[in-house]
N, C-alpha and C positions, 0 to 999 in steps of 0.2 A: 599458539598458533591463532591467527585471526579468524573470526567468523566469516563464512563467504554467504553472500546473499542469495536466496533461493531465486528460481526463475521468475516467480511472481513479484519479488522484491527488486530484482533487476528491471523489470518492467516498469515498476513504480518511480525507481531511480531515473531511468530513461526520461519518463514522461516528465519528471520534476526538472531535468536538465533542460528539456525542450522550454519548459514554461519560464525558467530563470533567463534563457537565451531571449526569449521574446520580450522580456523585463529590461534588456539592455545589457545583462550582466555578460562578461567574457566567458569564453569556452571553460578555461581553466577554474574559475571563480564558480561556475555554475556547477562543475562536476564536484569541486571541493564541498560546495555548500550542500548539495543533494547527498553526497556520501557521508557527511557529518550529520545531516538529518537522520539518515537512516541508522547510523552508528547509535544516535542518542533516542531512537525509537519515535522521534517525532514526525516521521514521514508516513503519509496516511497510506496504508496498504490495503488494497481492496479484499474483501473475502473471497476465499476459495469456492468454487462450486460446491464442493463438499459441505463447507460452513453454510452456504445459503440454503442448501436442501435440508440441514439440519435446522434452522432457524424456521423454514416454512413448515416443517414437520412439528416444531414446537409451537408455533401459533395455531395451526391447525387442530392441535390437541386441546389447546386453552379455548379454543372457538366452539369444539364439540361440548367441552365441560360447562360453558357459559351458554349454552343453547339451550 
């Protein structure tokens, strides 16, 4: 069974399709390219709010250690 994109991945795929359409690609080409990029893990996916919070906490810990 094929893997389904998460909600965040769906958003990134949609944004990539829009960007490709602005570059002059046809709709079907843009969709194929965006999903192929997602399948190959070359589509940039923004971090989730939880990941951002964890990164901020780690930076704060490092900052406090170096203070």
